[in-house]
N, C-alpha and C positions, 0 to 999 in steps of 0.2 A: 793670126791666131796665137794665143799664148802657148807656151810649151806645156804648162800644167796649171790647172785651176781647181778650186774647191770652195765649198761654202760651209759656214757653221753659224748656227743660231744659238744664242744662250738665253735660256728662260729659267731664271732662278738658279738652282744648282745643276741643271741639265744643259749639256752641250750636244746639239744634234748636227752631225756631219752629213753632208750630201753633195752630190754633183762633183765628186772628185774625178777629174779626167786628165789624161795625159795625151798629147798628140801622138798618133800611132807610130810615127817614125822616131819618136824620142822615148819610147817605153823601155823599161828594164834598165834605167839609169838612176833610179832613186828619186826621181822628181816627185812622185806621189807621196813618198815618205816625207820629203821636205815640206810639201804642202800641208800634209797632216800635222807635222810638228809645228809649223807656224800657226795653223788654226788652233791647235791644242794650247799653245802658249797664250794666244789671245783669249781663248775661252777661260783658261785659268786666271788670267789677269782680270777678267770680268766676273769672277766668282764661281765659276762652274767647278763642281767636284765629282760629277758623274757624266758619262757620255753614252750616246747611242748612234747607230747608223743603220742604213739598210743597204743591202747588196743583192744583186741577182744571184740565184744559186748556181748558175752556170758560169759565173765570172770567177774562174779559179785564181787568176792572178790577183784580183782585188781581195778575194777571201784569204789568200796566203798573206798578203800585205797586212790586212786587218788582224789576222792571227798573230803575226809577228809583233804587232802593236799592242797585243793583249786582249783584243776583243774576242768574245766567244758567242756562239749562237744562243740567243735567249728564247726565241720562238720563230715560227715560220707562218706565213700566210699566203693566200692566193689572191690574185687580181681577177676579177670577173668583169666581163663586158657582154653586151648584147650580141647575139649571133650575127646580126647584120647591121651595118652602120646606116642602112636606109630606112630604119624604123619598121620594116616588115619582118625582120628576122631571117630573111633569105639571102641577103648579100647580093641580090640581083637587081635591086631597084624596083622589083615588082612584088605584089602580094603573092602569097603561096597559092599554088593551084589546088583545085579540089572542090568538094561540095561546100 
């Protein structure tokens, strides 16, 4: 497994950063910052002039990193999923009981 990885897609002037990860045993060594710098350099070379990313609200380390890099919160949203993955909404694999 690599020490740190990340992904960036450039679409016109926008660079979208995602999947920035560092191996747990190697965190707090600046690797994610270096990955972001390399991705940003490449995005600029491809013509990007604006950037976005998404981060979980409880990922304080990532939010601190992105804040140091100049990113700010633009908006928040929620992910929704069905109550049960079994299609019945019960999570038990059985239809709900009742009339």
